[in-house]
N, C-alpha and C positions, 0 to 999 in steps of 0.2 A: 510514501506509498500511495497507490491510486484506488479510489473508491467510486463506484457507480451507485447513485441513488435513483430508485424507480418508485416514485410516489406522486399520486395525482393531486393531492391537496397542496396547492402552491405555497401557502404560508409555512406549512410544516417542511416541505421540500427545501425552501429557501433557508429556513432556520437550521436544518440539518447540514445543508451545504456550507453555510457560513461557519457553523461551529466546527465542522470537520476541517475546513480550510484553515481556520485559526489554530487548530491543533496540529497543523503541519501536513495534512493530506492533500494530494491533488484530487480534486472532486469533479465528477461529471454528474449532472442531475437532469432527469427527463421525467415526463408526466404521464406516460402511457406504456402499456405492456409491449406493444409491437416495437416501439422505438427502444425500449429497454432491452428487449431480446436482441435487436440488431446490434446495439453497442456491446451487450454482454457476450455475444458470440465472438467478438474481436479477441477475447482472451487476455486483454491488457489490464484488466482490473484485478487487484488483489482481493478486494471484498465487494460484494454487491449487496446493498441494503434494499430489500424487495418487499413492497407492499403486496397484499393478496387481492385487494379490491381495486382493480385498475380498469380504465377504459381500453377498448380496442383488443385487449388480450388479458385475461386474468392472470394473477401472479402464479398460481399453481401450473398453468400451462407454460408460462415463461420458464419456470423452474424445471419442468420436465424437459422442455426443449433445450435448455442449457446443458442439462446432464446428458441428453441424447447426443448433443454436439461435443461431449467430453470436455466441457469447460472446467478448468482448474480453479476458477475463482471460488472463494469461500462465500457462501450465501447466508445472510442474516435475514430471516423472514420477519417482517414488521407489519403487524395487522391489529385491528381492533377485535378480531375474533379471539376470544380467550378460552373457549371450551377445550378440554383436554383432547378430544378427538381431532380438533383442528390443528393443535400443536403436533399431535402424533402424525397426522397426514402430511404436514409440512416437512417434518424431520424424515419421515419414510420416503417422501418424494424427492429427497436429495438436499434439503437445507442442512446447514452446518450448525445453526443456532436459531433461536426464536425469541422475539421480544414483543410483548403485547403493548398496545396503546391504552391509556396514555403512559408515557415513560419519562424518566429523568434523563436529560442529555448525558450526564456523566456516566450512566450505565450503558447507554448506546456507545459512547466513546470507548469505554473499557471493553465492551464486547467486540467492537471492530478491531481494537488493538490485539486482543486475544486471538482473533481469527487470523490476523496477519502473522502473529508468531507461530500459530499452528501450521499455516501454509508453508512457512520457511523452516519449520521444525526447530524453532528457537526455544531454548530452555530459559524461562524467566524473562525479566524485563531489562536485563543488562547484557550487552554483548561485549566480549573481550577479544580483541585482536592484538596479540602481543601485549604491550603495555598500554594499549589504547582501550579506553572504557567508554562505551556508548550507552547512555541511560535512555531507554526508549520512552518511558512514561514522563520523566522530567525534562526530556530533550536536552540533556547536558552531556558534554564530552570532556574527557580528561585524558591526558597522556602523562603517565607517572603521577606526580603531584601537581601538574599544571592544568588548570581548567582552560578549555579552548572555547572561545565564543564564536558561534557560527550563525549566519543568517538562516532564515527558514528554508530557503532553497538549498543552501550548502548542507544543512542537516538532513534534508530529504535525500540528497544524493549520497551522503555518508551512510545514512540508515540502510539504503538499498544495497550499497556495497558491503556493509557489515553483515547484513542478513545473508549475503551470498559470499561470505569471506572465503578466500583461497580458491575462488573460481573466477575465471576471466568472463566478464559480462560485456556485451557489445553496446555500442552507442544506441542501437535500436532498442535494446532492452531497457536502457536507462531512460530514453525518451518515453517509452510506453508506460513505465511504472512510476516515473517521478513527475511527469507533466500531464495536465488534463488536455482535452481536445480544443480548448479555447486558447491555449498557450501559443504565442507567436515566437517561433524559434529561428534564430539565425544559424547558418550552417556550422559555425564554430562554437556555439554556445556551450556544448558539453566540454570541449577542450578548455574553454575559459574557466568554467566552474571547477574542473579537475585541477587546473593550475592554482586557483584560489584555495581550494581545499588542501592541496599538497603543501602550500606555503604555511598553512596553519597547523597541520598535524605532524609534519616532519620536524625533526630536531637534529642538530649537528651531533655526531658521535653516537647516534642511536640507529638501529636497523631501519631501513626504509620500509614503509608499509603500503604505500600507494604506488602501484606499478602500472606501466603502459605496455601493452602488447601491440606493436605497430600494425596498423591496418585491421585490427580486430576489436580491441576494447581495453578495459582496465580491470585491475584486480587489487583488492585490499587483503593484505596478508603478509606473512613472512615468506620471502621468495625461496622456493625449493624446486627448481627444475621445471617451472611452468612455461618457460619461453617468454615470460614477461620481463620488462626492464625496470 
């Protein structure tokens, strides 16, 4: 899943970006409010981690403009301001969660993951599609009693498909939510990773779970009249 970090303090911005990347997220990171708003309006980020004290445009203004633009991204306000009135202002201004500085990275990660689940209306940290089990926190995958080992990119793709189970998602949606803006993508990269994923999760004698809808995209689920193959 894709996260945008808007934080002007470079060491903190880089540390958050590295930590979230290592946790499997596609991460974009910028250092000022205007650039953050420009990227945030794309609507491609599942979560935006937004500092309030920013150059060029303050975080509250960024937040208001995002909500005015009807951004569906979940916003985690991250700031050194810890007074109750500041937290209330952020939440009433459209933030989905609030975390004060200093913080433990593990809590930031847990809150980002919770916001992703909230966006996709996922119940709990385990997604089940047929007999496929996707554990979001531990980043483990099982089909029946067999554990499936996936690369970080394969897991990111499967996670997005599982969060959108039984819905056909387009190649454009996959690119927007699984890759950051620094990724260099060849035209067939999605097809290649779908092929790798299919080889790992499908089993002879069991129902197919990963389907292709020609010219449109892909669906993870049990096939029931969706037009997928």
